[in-house]
C-alpha positions as CSV (number, residue, x, y, z in Angstrom):
1,M,-83.7,-40.4,-38.2
2,L,-83.1,-40.1,-41.9
3,G,-81.4,-36.9,-43.1
4,K,-80.0,-36.1,-39.7
5,S,-76.3,-36.1,-39.0
6,V,-75.0,-37.5,-35.7
7,P,-71.8,-36.0,-34.4
8,A,-69.0,-38.5,-33.7
9,V,-68.3,-37.1,-30.2
10,A,-70.7,-35.1,-28.1
11,P,-69.4,-31.6,-27.3
12,L,-68.2,-30.7,-23.8
13,P,-70.6,-28.5,-21.8
14,D,-69.4,-24.9,-21.6
15,F,-71.1,-24.0,-18.3
16,G,-72.2,-20.8,-19.9
17,L,-68.6,-19.6,-20.3
18,P,-66.9,-18.5,-23.5
19,R,-63.9,-20.6,-24.6
20,T,-61.4,-18.1,-23.1
21,G,-63.4,-18.1,-19.8
22,R,-63.2,-21.9,-19.7
23,R,-59.5,-21.8,-20.1
24,H,-59.1,-19.2,-17.3
25,A,-61.3,-21.3,-15.0
26,V,-59.3,-24.5,-15.7
27,A,-56.0,-22.5,-15.2
28,G,-57.4,-21.1,-11.9
29,V,-58.2,-24.6,-10.6
30,V,-54.7,-25.9,-11.6
31,V,-53.0,-22.9,-9.9
32,T,-55.1,-23.3,-6.8
33,A,-54.3,-27.1,-6.7
34,L,-50.6,-26.3,-7.1
35,A,-50.7,-23.7,-4.3
36,A,-52.4,-26.3,-2.0
37,L,-49.8,-28.9,-2.8
38,L,-46.9,-26.5,-2.2
39,V,-48.2,-25.6,1.2
40,L,-48.8,-29.3,2.1
41,F,-45.3,-30.1,0.9
42,A,-43.9,-27.4,3.2
43,L,-45.8,-28.8,6.2
44,L,-45.4,-32.6,5.5
45,A,-42.0,-33.1,3.8
46,P,-39.4,-34.6,6.2
47,D,-36.0,-32.9,6.7
48,D,-34.1,-36.2,6.2
49,L,-34.0,-38.2,3.0
50,S,-34.1,-41.4,4.9
51,S,-37.6,-40.6,6.1
52,F,-38.9,-39.4,2.7
53,S,-41.8,-41.5,1.3
54,A,-45.1,-41.0,-0.5
55,E,-46.9,-41.9,2.7
56,A,-45.3,-38.9,4.5
57,L,-47.0,-36.5,2.0
58,V,-50.6,-37.8,2.4
59,R,-51.2,-37.1,6.0
60,V,-53.2,-34.4,7.7
61,P,-51.0,-31.6,9.2
62,V,-52.4,-29.9,12.3
63,E,-50.6,-26.7,11.4
64,G,-52.6,-26.5,8.2
65,I,-55.9,-26.8,10.1
66,V,-54.9,-24.1,12.6
67,I,-53.7,-21.7,9.8
68,A,-57.0,-22.2,7.9
69,A,-59.1,-21.7,10.9
70,F,-57.3,-18.6,11.9
71,V,-57.6,-17.1,8.3
72,L,-61.3,-17.8,8.2
73,V,-62.1,-15.6,11.2
74,L,-60.0,-12.6,10.2
75,P,-61.2,-9.5,8.2
76,P,-59.6,-8.8,4.8
77,R,-56.6,-6.6,5.8
78,P,-55.4,-8.7,8.8
79,R,-56.0,-11.8,6.7
80,R,-53.6,-10.7,4.0
81,V,-51.0,-9.8,6.6
82,V,-51.3,-13.2,8.2
83,A,-51.2,-14.9,4.8
84,V,-48.0,-13.1,3.9
85,L,-46.3,-13.8,7.2
86,T,-47.4,-17.4,7.1
87,G,-46.1,-17.8,3.6
88,L,-42.7,-16.3,4.6
89,A,-42.5,-18.7,7.6
90,L,-43.4,-21.7,5.4
91,G,-40.9,-20.7,2.8
92,L,-38.2,-20.4,5.4
93,L,-39.3,-23.8,6.7
94,V,-38.7,-25.4,3.3
95,V,-35.3,-23.8,3.0
96,L,-34.4,-25.1,6.5
97,K,-35.6,-28.6,5.7
98,A,-33.4,-28.5,2.5
99,L,-30.4,-27.5,4.7
100,D,-31.2,-30.2,7.2
101,T,-31.4,-32.8,4.4
102,G,-28.0,-31.8,3.1
103,F,-26.5,-31.8,6.6
104,Y,-28.0,-35.2,7.5
105,A,-26.7,-36.7,4.3
106,T,-23.1,-35.5,4.8
107,L,-22.6,-34.7,8.5
108,E,-25.2,-36.9,10.1
109,K,-26.8,-33.9,11.9
110,P,-29.4,-31.2,11.2
111,F,-28.3,-27.7,10.3
112,D,-27.6,-25.5,13.3
113,P,-28.7,-22.0,12.5
114,V,-26.2,-20.5,14.9
115,Y,-23.0,-22.5,14.5
116,D,-23.0,-24.2,11.1
117,W,-22.6,-21.3,8.7
118,S,-18.9,-22.0,8.5
119,F,-19.6,-25.2,6.6
120,F,-20.9,-23.1,3.7
121,S,-17.5,-21.5,2.9
122,A,-15.8,-24.9,3.2
123,G,-18.5,-26.4,0.9
124,V,-17.9,-23.7,-1.7
125,E,-14.2,-24.2,-1.6
126,F,-14.7,-27.9,-2.0
127,L,-17.1,-27.3,-4.9
128,A,-14.7,-24.9,-6.5
129,G,-12.0,-27.6,-6.5
130,Q,-14.4,-29.8,-8.6
131,I,-16.0,-27.4,-11.0
132,G,-13.9,-24.3,-10.8
133,E,-14.5,-21.1,-8.9
134,A,-16.8,-19.6,-11.5
135,G,-18.9,-22.8,-11.5
136,A,-19.1,-22.8,-7.7
137,M,-20.2,-19.2,-7.7
138,A,-22.8,-19.9,-10.3
139,A,-24.1,-22.9,-8.2
140,L,-24.2,-20.7,-5.1
141,A,-26.1,-18.0,-6.9
142,G,-28.5,-20.5,-8.3
143,A,-29.2,-21.9,-4.9
144,G,-29.8,-18.4,-3.5
145,V,-32.2,-17.6,-6.4
146,L,-34.0,-20.9,-5.8
147,A,-34.4,-20.2,-2.0
148,V,-35.8,-16.8,-2.7
149,A,-38.2,-18.2,-5.3
150,V,-39.5,-20.8,-2.8
151,V,-40.2,-18.1,-0.3
152,V,-42.0,-15.9,-2.9
153,L,-44.1,-18.7,-4.3
154,M,-45.1,-19.8,-0.8
155,V,-46.3,-16.2,0.0
156,L,-48.3,-16.2,-3.3
157,A,-49.7,-19.6,-2.5
158,M,-50.9,-18.5,0.9
159,L,-52.5,-15.3,-0.5
160,R,-54.4,-17.3,-3.1
161,L,-55.6,-20.0,-0.7
162,S,-56.7,-17.4,1.9
163,R,-58.7,-15.5,-0.7
164,L,-60.4,-18.7,-1.8
165,A,-61.3,-19.7,1.7
166,A,-62.7,-16.3,2.5
167,G,-64.7,-16.3,-0.7
168,R,-66.3,-19.7,0.2
169,R,-66.3,-19.2,4.0
170,T,-69.2,-21.7,4.7
171,G,-67.8,-24.6,2.7
172,A,-64.2,-23.9,3.9
173,T,-65.4,-23.8,7.6
174,R,-67.1,-27.2,7.2
175,V,-63.9,-28.7,5.6
176,V,-61.7,-27.4,8.4
177,A,-64.1,-28.7,11.1
178,V,-64.2,-32.2,9.5
179,L,-60.5,-32.3,9.2
180,G,-60.1,-31.1,12.8
181,V,-62.3,-33.9,14.0
182,V,-60.4,-36.5,11.9
183,W,-57.1,-35.2,13.1
184,I,-58.1,-35.5,16.8
185,V,-59.6,-39.0,16.4
186,C,-56.4,-40.2,14.6
187,A,-54.1,-38.6,17.1
188,V,-56.0,-40.1,20.1
189,F,-56.0,-43.6,18.6
190,G,-52.5,-43.4,17.1
191,V,-53.6,-44.1,13.5
192,E,-50.6,-44.6,11.2
193,I,-50.6,-44.5,7.4
194,A,-47.3,-46.4,7.5
195,P,-44.9,-47.5,10.3
196,G,-43.6,-44.3,11.9
197,Q,-45.9,-42.1,9.9
198,P,-48.9,-41.0,12.0
199,F,-51.9,-39.8,9.9
200,A,-52.3,-36.9,12.3
201,A,-49.1,-35.0,11.5
202,Q,-47.5,-32.3,13.5
203,S,-43.9,-32.6,12.2
204,A,-43.6,-28.9,11.0
205,A,-44.4,-27.5,14.5
206,A,-42.0,-30.0,16.1
207,L,-39.2,-29.1,13.7
208,A,-39.7,-25.4,14.3
209,Y,-39.9,-25.8,18.0
210,G,-36.8,-28.0,18.0
211,D,-34.8,-25.4,16.0
212,L,-35.9,-22.6,18.3
213,R,-34.8,-24.6,21.4
214,Q,-31.5,-25.3,19.7
215,V,-30.9,-21.7,18.9
216,G,-31.8,-20.7,22.5
217,A,-29.4,-23.4,23.9
218,D,-26.6,-22.2,21.5
219,L,-27.0,-18.6,22.5
220,R,-26.7,-19.3,26.2
221,E,-23.7,-21.3,27.2
222,Q,-24.1,-23.2,30.5
223,R,-20.7,-21.9,31.5
224,P,-18.3,-19.4,30.0
225,F,-15.8,-21.2,27.7
226,G,-12.9,-19.6,29.5
227,E,-13.9,-21.3,32.8
228,V,-14.0,-24.7,31.1
229,A,-10.7,-24.2,29.3
230,A,-9.0,-23.2,32.5
231,E,-9.9,-26.5,34.1
232,D,-6.7,-28.2,32.9
233,A,-4.5,-30.6,35.0
234,F,-1.5,-29.7,32.8
235,R,-2.1,-26.0,32.5
236,T,0.9,-25.0,34.8
237,T,3.0,-28.2,34.6
238,P,6.6,-27.2,34.0
239,G,8.4,-28.4,30.9
240,D,10.8,-30.7,32.7
241,R,7.8,-32.7,34.0
242,L,6.1,-33.1,30.6
243,L,6.7,-35.9,28.0
244,G,9.8,-37.3,29.7
245,G,9.0,-40.7,28.2
246,L,9.5,-39.3,24.7
247,R,12.7,-37.3,25.2
248,G,14.8,-37.2,22.0
249,K,12.0,-38.6,19.9
250,N,10.5,-37.0,16.8
251,V,6.7,-37.3,17.2
252,V,4.6,-37.0,14.1
253,L,0.8,-36.6,14.9
254,T,-0.9,-37.3,11.6
255,F,-4.6,-36.9,10.7
256,V,-5.7,-39.1,7.8
257,E,-8.7,-37.3,6.2
258,S,-12.0,-39.2,6.4
259,Y,-10.4,-42.4,7.8
260,G,-13.4,-43.6,9.8
261,R,-14.5,-46.9,11.2
262,V,-16.5,-47.6,8.1
263,A,-13.2,-48.1,6.3
264,L,-12.8,-51.2,8.5
265,D,-16.3,-52.4,9.1
266,D,-17.9,-52.1,5.6
267,P,-17.3,-55.4,3.8
268,A,-16.9,-53.7,0.4
269,I,-14.2,-51.3,1.8
270,G,-12.8,-53.1,4.8
271,T,-11.5,-56.2,3.0
272,K,-8.9,-54.2,1.1
273,I,-8.1,-51.7,4.0
274,G,-7.9,-54.5,6.5
275,A,-5.5,-56.5,4.3
276,T,-3.3,-53.4,3.8
277,L,-3.2,-52.8,7.6
278,D,-2.4,-56.5,8.3
279,A,0.3,-56.6,5.7
280,G,1.7,-53.3,7.0
281,T,1.8,-54.7,10.5
282,A,3.9,-57.7,9.3
283,E,6.2,-55.5,7.2
284,L,6.9,-53.1,10.1
285,R,7.3,-55.9,12.5
286,A,10.0,-57.4,10.3
287,A,11.8,-54.0,10.5
288,G,11.6,-54.1,14.3
289,I,8.7,-51.5,14.4
290,G,5.6,-52.1,16.6
291,A,2.2,-50.6,16.8
292,R,-0.9,-50.4,18.9
293,S,-4.4,-49.4,17.7
294,A,-7.9,-48.5,19.0
295,F,-10.7,-46.1,18.3
296,L,-11.7,-42.5,19.2
297,S,-15.2,-41.1,19.0
298,S,-14.9,-38.0,16.9
299,S,-16.5,-34.7,17.7
300,T,-17.6,-34.3,14.1
301,F,-19.0,-36.5,11.3
302,G,-18.5,-36.3,7.5
303,G,-16.7,-33.0,7.6
304,G,-15.4,-30.2,9.8
305,S,-11.9,-31.7,10.1
306,W,-10.7,-28.7,12.0
307,L,-13.1,-29.5,14.9
308,A,-11.6,-32.9,15.3
309,H,-8.0,-31.6,15.0
310,S,-8.6,-29.0,17.7
311,T,-10.4,-31.6,20.0
312,V,-7.4,-33.9,19.9
313,Q,-4.9,-31.0,20.4
314,S,-6.8,-29.2,23.2
315,G,-8.4,-32.1,25.1
316,M,-11.8,-30.2,24.9
317,W,-14.9,-31.3,23.0
318,I,-15.0,-28.9,20.0
319,D,-18.1,-29.9,18.1
320,N,-19.2,-26.5,16.6
321,Q,-17.8,-23.4,15.1
322,Q,-18.5,-21.2,18.1
323,R,-16.5,-23.5,20.5
324,Y,-13.7,-23.6,17.9
325,N,-13.6,-19.8,17.7
326,D,-13.6,-19.5,21.5
327,L,-10.8,-22.0,21.7
328,L,-8.6,-20.1,19.2
329,G,-9.2,-17.0,21.4
330,S,-8.1,-18.8,24.6
331,D,-4.8,-19.8,26.1
332,R,-5.6,-23.5,26.4
333,L,-2.6,-25.8,26.5
334,T,-2.5,-28.0,23.4
335,L,-0.5,-31.1,22.7
336,G,1.8,-29.0,20.5
337,G,2.1,-26.5,23.3
338,A,3.1,-29.2,25.8
339,F,5.8,-30.5,23.4
340,Q,7.0,-26.9,22.9
341,R,7.1,-26.2,26.6
342,A,9.1,-29.4,27.1
343,G,11.7,-28.4,24.5
344,W,10.6,-29.7,21.1
345,K,10.5,-27.8,17.9
346,T,6.8,-27.7,16.9
347,V,5.8,-27.9,13.2
348,W,2.5,-27.6,11.4
349,D,2.4,-29.2,8.0
350,V,-1.1,-28.4,6.6
351,P,-1.3,-28.8,2.8
352,A,-5.1,-28.1,2.7
353,H,-4.5,-24.5,3.9
354,T,-4.6,-22.3,0.8
355,K,-5.3,-19.1,2.6
356,D,-3.6,-17.3,5.5
357,W,-4.5,-18.6,9.0
358,P,-3.3,-15.9,11.4
359,E,-5.8,-16.8,14.2
360,G,-4.7,-20.5,14.1
361,Q,-1.0,-19.6,14.1
362,K,-1.5,-17.3,17.0
363,F,-3.2,-20.0,19.1
364,Y,-1.0,-22.9,18.2
365,H,2.1,-20.7,17.8
366,P,4.2,-23.4,16.0
367,D,7.9,-22.8,15.4
368,A,7.5,-23.7,11.7
369,Y,4.3,-23.5,9.6
370,Y,3.9,-25.0,6.1
371,D,0.8,-24.5,4.1
372,A,0.1,-25.3,0.4
373,H,2.1,-22.3,-0.7
374,H,5.3,-22.7,1.4
375,V,6.5,-26.3,0.7
376,G,8.0,-25.8,-2.8
377,Y,5.6,-28.2,-4.4
378,Q,5.8,-28.1,-8.3
379,G,3.5,-31.0,-9.0
380,P,-0.2,-31.3,-10.0
381,G,-3.3,-31.0,-7.8
382,Y,-5.7,-33.8,-7.3
383,A,-9.3,-32.5,-7.2
384,Y,-9.5,-31.2,-3.6
385,A,-6.0,-32.3,-2.6
386,T,-3.3,-29.7,-3.3
387,M,-0.6,-32.4,-3.3
388,P,-0.2,-36.1,-2.6
389,D,0.4,-37.4,0.9
390,Q,3.8,-38.8,-0.1
391,F,5.1,-35.3,-1.0
392,T,3.8,-33.9,2.3
393,L,5.7,-36.5,4.3
394,S,8.7,-36.4,2.1
395,M,9.0,-32.6,2.5
396,L,8.6,-32.9,6.3
397,Q,11.3,-35.5,6.4
398,R,13.8,-33.5,4.3
399,T,13.0,-30.1,5.8
400,E,12.6,-30.9,9.5
401,L,12.9,-34.5,10.7
402,A,16.3,-35.1,9.0
403,K,17.6,-32.0,10.7
404,S,16.4,-32.7,14.2
405,A,19.7,-33.9,15.8
406,Q,20.0,-30.8,18.0
407,K,16.3,-30.5,18.9
408,P,13.6,-33.1,18.4
409,V,10.5,-32.2,16.3
410,M,6.8,-32.6,17.1
411,A,4.8,-32.1,14.0
412,E,1.1,-32.1,13.2
413,V,0.5,-33.3,9.7
414,D,-2.9,-33.2,8.0
415,L,-3.0,-35.6,5.0
416,V,-5.6,-34.8,2.3
417,S,-5.3,-37.4,-0.4
418,S,-8.2,-39.3,1.2
419,H,-10.4,-36.2,1.1
420,A,-13.6,-36.4,-1.0
421,P,-14.1,-36.6,-4.0
422,W,-11.4,-39.3,-3.8
423,S,-10.6,-39.3,-7.5
424,P,-8.2,-38.9,-9.2
425,R,-5.8,-40.2,-6.6
426,P,-2.0,-40.5,-6.5
427,W,0.1,-43.7,-6.3
428,L,3.4,-44.2,-4.6
429,V,6.7,-43.5,-6.3
430,D,10.3,-44.1,-5.1
431,W,10.9,-41.8,-2.1
432,N,14.2,-40.8,-3.6
433,Q,12.4,-39.4,-6.7
434,V,9.8,-37.3,-4.9
435,G,11.8,-34.1,-5.1
436,D,9.7,-31.0,-5.8
437,G,6.7,-33.2,-6.8
438,S,7.2,-32.9,-10.6
439,V,7.3,-36.7,-10.7
440,F,3.6,-36.8,-10.0
441,A,2.7,-34.8,-13.1
442,P,1.2,-37.7,-15.1
443,Q,-0.9,-39.1,-12.3
444,P,-4.1,-37.0,-12.2
445,A,-4.8,-37.5,-16.0
446,A,-4.6,-41.2,-15.5
447,G,-7.4,-41.2,-13.0
448,E,-11.2,-40.9,-13.4
449,A,-12.7,-37.4,-13.2
450,P,-14.8,-36.7,-10.0
451,E,-17.9,-35.9,-12.0
452,S,-17.8,-39.3,-13.6
453,V,-17.2,-41.1,-10.3
454,W,-19.9,-39.3,-8.4
455,K,-22.6,-40.5,-10.8
456,D,-22.4,-44.0,-9.4
457,P,-22.6,-44.9,-5.7
458,A,-20.5,-48.0,-6.2
459,K,-17.8,-46.0,-7.8
460,I,-17.9,-43.5,-4.9
461,R,-17.3,-46.3,-2.4
462,D,-14.4,-47.8,-4.5
463,A,-12.8,-44.4,-4.9
464,Y,-13.0,-43.7,-1.1
465,R,-11.5,-47.2,-0.4
466,D,-8.7,-46.7,-2.9
467,A,-7.8,-43.2,-1.7
468,T,-7.8,-44.2,1.9
469,D,-5.7,-47.3,1.0
470,Y,-3.2,-45.0,-0.6
471,S,-2.9,-42.8,2.4
472,L,-2.4,-45.7,4.7
473,K,0.2,-47.4,2.4
474,T,2.0,-44.0,2.3
475,L,2.3,-43.9,6.1
476,I,3.5,-47.5,6.3
477,S,6.1,-46.9,3.5
478,F,7.2,-43.7,5.3
479,M,7.9,-45.6,8.5
480,Q,9.7,-48.4,6.6
481,H,12.0,-45.9,4.9
482,Y,12.5,-43.3,7.7
483,G,11.3,-44.8,10.9
484,D,14.2,-45.2,13.4
485,E,14.6,-45.5,17.2
486,N,13.8,-41.9,17.5
487,T,10.6,-41.8,15.4
488,V,7.1,-42.0,16.9
489,L,4.1,-41.9,14.5
490,V,0.6,-41.3,15.8
491,F,-2.0,-41.4,13.0
492,L,-5.7,-41.3,13.3
493,G,-8.8,-40.4,11.3
494,D,-10.6,-37.1,11.8
495,H,-14.1,-38.2,11.1
496,Q,-16.2,-40.7,9.2
497,P,-16.4,-40.1,5.5
498,P,-19.4,-38.2,4.0
499,V,-21.8,-40.1,1.6
500,V,-20.1,-43.4,2.1
501,T,-21.0,-43.8,5.8
502,P,-24.6,-44.9,6.4
503,Q,-26.8,-42.7,8.5
504,G,-27.0,-43.6,12.2
505,A,-23.4,-44.9,12.2
506,V,-21.1,-44.3,15.1
507,H,-18.6,-41.4,15.0
508,D,-15.6,-43.7,15.7
509,V,-12.2,-43.2,13.9
510,P,-9.2,-45.5,14.2
511,I,-6.1,-44.4,16.0
512,T,-2.6,-46.0,15.9
513,I,0.7,-45.4,17.7
514,V,3.8,-46.7,15.8
515,A,7.3,-46.8,17.3
516,K,10.6,-48.7,16.9
517,D,11.7,-48.2,20.5
518,P,9.7,-50.8,22.5
519,K,9.8,-48.7,25.6
520,V,7.4,-46.2,23.8
521,L,4.7,-48.9,23.4
522,D,5.4,-50.3,26.9
523,R,4.2,-46.9,28.2
524,I,0.7,-47.6,26.8
525,S,0.6,-51.3,27.5
526,G,-2.2,-50.7,30.1
527,W,-4.5,-49.1,27.5
528,G,-5.8,-52.4,26.2
529,W,-5.2,-51.4,22.6
530,T,-4.9,-54.0,19.8
531,E,-1.4,-55.0,18.7
532,G,-0.7,-53.9,15.2
533,L,-2.1,-51.3,12.8
534,H,-5.6,-52.9,12.5
535,P,-7.7,-52.2,15.6
536,A,-9.9,-55.2,16.5
537,A,-13.7,-54.7,16.5
538,H,-13.7,-54.9,20.3
539,A,-10.8,-52.5,20.8
540,P,-11.4,-49.6,23.3
541,V,-13.3,-46.6,22.1
542,W,-12.4,-43.3,23.9
543,K,-13.9,-39.9,23.4
544,M,-11.6,-37.9,21.2
545,D,-11.2,-35.1,23.8
546,S,-9.8,-37.6,26.3
547,F,-6.7,-38.5,24.2
548,R,-4.6,-35.5,25.1
549,D,-4.6,-36.1,28.9
550,R,-4.2,-39.8,28.6
551,F,-1.2,-39.3,26.2
552,L,0.4,-36.7,28.4
553,T,-0.1,-38.8,31.5
554,A,1.4,-42.0,29.9
555,F,4.5,-40.1,28.7
556,A,4.8,-37.6,31.6
557,R,8.2,-38.7,33.0
């Protein structure tokens, strides 16, 4: 042993390959492993974050077994074609799952490939309000590039795996056969790797099949929309037989953005909101003003306010963009149309509208229309909200309600201060100082920036609570200052809030009717609604599309 040197570490075997060849071999193994993981992710990843877990990604997908078996029996040229087509399909499946994930998180529903494209423009507008138009366009472009990259990488992954399987046909066939037997045995005996996670997976096929069925159902309506719209008990009712119980009253139908049942039921939110409603009930009662409250089940969740607004107005269940478009092209009688036929001046006060809306104005045909650009507002914006709710109501009071002696006003008012991101938010000022809104100038800078709030789930909930509380206090204060014997306020939520509302929650939103004239509330005494602004947990829950007919019936004559 003397005179011999012993190396400190034995050298790695080189398998007969030069150093560069070894690097290429290792790189090839890594790339192949990544390709396999990418395909498995496409097949096994759920389309809902609430179902996402490590266990979900270590199952055996039947789709992978079928694809592998098919590739193994094909000659080279057809095999490449199938690999490309399969890669395209899997890439699109990943994109669809990503869309579903986003829709579940915000709207409590999967993405509908036929009807839900309209939400993208609304989402871009919302994003532009937070990070600017250039930032929103950059984010949209980035999302598009990422989607294309996923599809391309999936195609490349399938080509690589198919070449590998064909080059080692015997071994690959044995692996596929073993996995097929394992899948069948696990499926027969219901083996689960975790509760609700069967080891024998077939989720990708089920998702694709479900989407295809949904598309088919969307493309063929059971009945033409016009036929359904024509089934209307009030379609030909003359004006002198409509709304007699409200003659001479100004009626303000107000939608409070994102005012959902979670605002009352969630302990972290409901304690403050409930106290505001209870205090408001007492304050209004002291002024001789009464109220009744209940719940409506909204046609939308987390967004799509226009679907809820049109459902209430039309008495039809408008839960997707196609039905909404069909409604705007119809001659369906709306609540506003009924008031107009009965002699009211109809007003639309919609501060969230920053673009022309000719199709909506043609359908609703209001006598006066106020959007973000036609109200004389000279104050600041608040993230999404173009103006505070107090200015919206103050402008309506000065411009229309105070001048209604000759002809009563029916107004739809869409309040937006409680729209996400809920920060910064306004606070109430003296109604006599509202003016053109300049008084609000210091408020946004005093609040927390949305990008700071949305880093912390607890801050998001607090911001939603405080913004909703502001909107409700504004309505209560409005009635205290301006509510008289001839004022009737109907206010309701449009949908549950996004992000804040847990998945699986009901679609209920509170609704309240406020009036100083007791005869107005006597008309709805048989509805069983809760007295006051705060609906009890057991208060009635109606479908949102039923409200129009119940309201018109109660106040018919």
